[in-house]
C-alpha positions, 0 to 999 in steps of 0.5 A, a space after each residue: 975433672 969432668 962432671 957428668 950429670 945423672 941425666 946425661 947418663 940416663 939419656 945416654 943409656 936410653 939412646 943406646 937401647 933405642 938404637 940397639 932395638 932399631 938395629 935388631 928389630 927395625 923400629 924405634 921404641 915409643 915408651 922406652 921405660 917398658 923396654 928398660 924393664 924388659 931387660 932388667 932381671 930381678 937380680 939387678 932390681 933394687 926398686 920397689 913399688 907397693 912391695 913389688 920389685 921392678 923387674 921383667 917378670 910381669 912382662 915375661 908372663 905377658 910376652 909368653 902368652 902373646 908369643 904363644 898366640 902368635 906362633 899358634 896362629 902362624 902354625 895353624 895357617 902354615 899347616 892347614 891339614 895337620 892335627 892338633 898334636 903336631 901343631 902343639 909340638 911344633 909350637 913348643 919346639 919354637 918357644 921352648 926355653 932352650 930355643 929362646 935362649 939361643 935366639 936371644 943370644 943370636 939376636 944380641 939381646 944378651 948385651 942388653 940384659 941387666 943382671 948380677 954376674 952370678 945370675 948371668 953365668 948360672 941362670 938357664 932361662 935368663 936370656 929366653 926370659 928377656 926375649 919374652 919380656 921384650 915381646 910383652 913390652 912391645 905388645 904394650 908399646 905398639 899393640 898386637 898387630 905390630 908385635 905379630 909383624 915383628 915376630 913373623 918378619 924379623 924372628 921366625 922368617 929370619 931365624 927359624 928353619 920351620 921345615 928342618 924343625 918339622 923333620 927334626 927327629 928328636 927322641 925326647 924319652 932318650 933325652 929325659 932318661 939321660 938327664 934322669 941318670 945324670 941327676 940320679 932322679 927316678 922317672 917312670 912311664 905308665 899307661 893310665 888309660 885307653 881311649 877309643 877302639 880298633 884303629 882309633 884307639 889311643 893310649 894315655 901315658 902318665 910320666 912321673 919324675 921323682 915320684 911326682 906326676 909331671 906330664 901326660 902324653 896321648 898317641 895312637 901308640 904307647 911309644 908315641 904317647 911316651 914321647 909326647 909325655 917326655 916332650 912336655 916334661 922336658 918343657 916343664 923342666 926347662 921352665 923350672 930351670 932344672 934341665 
């Protein structure tokens, strides 16, 4: 019987992860531990440091901020004459949980994630969380300029059709109503304020989900403000794994 040492297993695992990252993103990682951690879901972690479970949650937090910054900068330069509301919505469309889940699977990152089988089958955010954690690991390993280059050249340019995304007619209010009816959770839209006068008047709509203020929207029409509020509510529900 052949005896395989633990070191052989570790180095073999390292090599596989290094090669996978090279094949997907075109570079070899430096600090491999960061990337191992990025793909370790909390359900698969049994190690503790100062009472903190070693998983990808902290890297996910960091990666979310870095990714949002890169996408915001990209959109700001791509659409120099668009208003803040448009840029905010476009950024949210790109970094939404459902979008990142699809992206992660498309890239093949789902094959690198360590998790318990139950979580892998039932968690609605596991794959998108892993992608954000990867971005956090990449930022710590190579710095902002390098991670920006990877996100723009290897992710956005290759896997996102920005023009289609821009012209996508998404009725977020309809989606939210359909979800609320399915889950039997009440939702309510209400105009809570009006800002400005005449043609410059904007409406601020408050959206309650299950009698809790969940999101707000602001637009020149009540319908538009409701769509904005619904969009932000869906984004929050996705983060909370409720939709």
